[in-house]
C-alpha positions in Angstrom: -6.1 7.8 6.5 -3.7 9.1 3.9 -2.3 11.8 6.2 -1.6 9.3 8.9 0.3 7.1 6.4 2.1 10.2 5.0 3.3 11.2 8.5 4.8 7.8 9.1 6.9 7.8 6.0 10.6 8.6 6.5 12.5 11.4 4.7 11.9 14.9 3.5 8.5 16.1 2.1 9.6 15.8 -1.5 10.6 12.2 -1.1 7.3 11.3 0.7 5.3 12.9 -2.1 7.3 11.0 -4.7 6.9 7.8 -2.8 3.1 8.2 -2.5 2.9 8.8 -6.3 5.0 5.7 -7.0 2.9 3.7 -4.5 -0.4 4.9 -6.2 0.9 3.9 -9.6 1.9 0.5 -8.4 -1.5 0.0 -6.9 -3.2 0.9 -10.1 -0.9 -1.4 -12.1 -1.6 -4.3 -9.7 -5.4 -3.7 -10.0 -5.3 -3.6 -13.8 -3.0 -6.5 -14.3 -4.1 -8.9 -11.5 -7.2 -8.0 -9.6 -9.6 -6.9 -12.3 -8.9 -9.9 -14.6 -9.6 -12.3 -11.8 -12.8 -10.5 -10.8 -14.0 -10.4 -14.4 -14.0 -14.2 -14.6 -16.7 -14.2 -12.0 -18.8 -11.5 -13.6 -21.5 -13.3 -15.6 -23.3 -10.3 -17.1 -21.4 -9.4 -20.2 -24.3 -7.9 -22.2 -24.2 -4.2 -22.9 -27.3 -2.1 -22.2 -26.1 1.0 -24.1 -25.9 1.1 -27.8 
C-alpha cells in the first residue's frame, strides 16, 4: 500500500521521502490531538490493573 502511494507522488525521490515523513508526522499529530481524546471519552474502563 505504501509503495503504491509513494509511486504516485510527484517529484524526485528525496522530495517524496520528505513528504512521506511530514505526512506521517501530521497523521500522528492528528491522532494525538483529535482522535484519541474523542475515543477516550467512550472508554469506560479507567482502572489500572498494574501496580
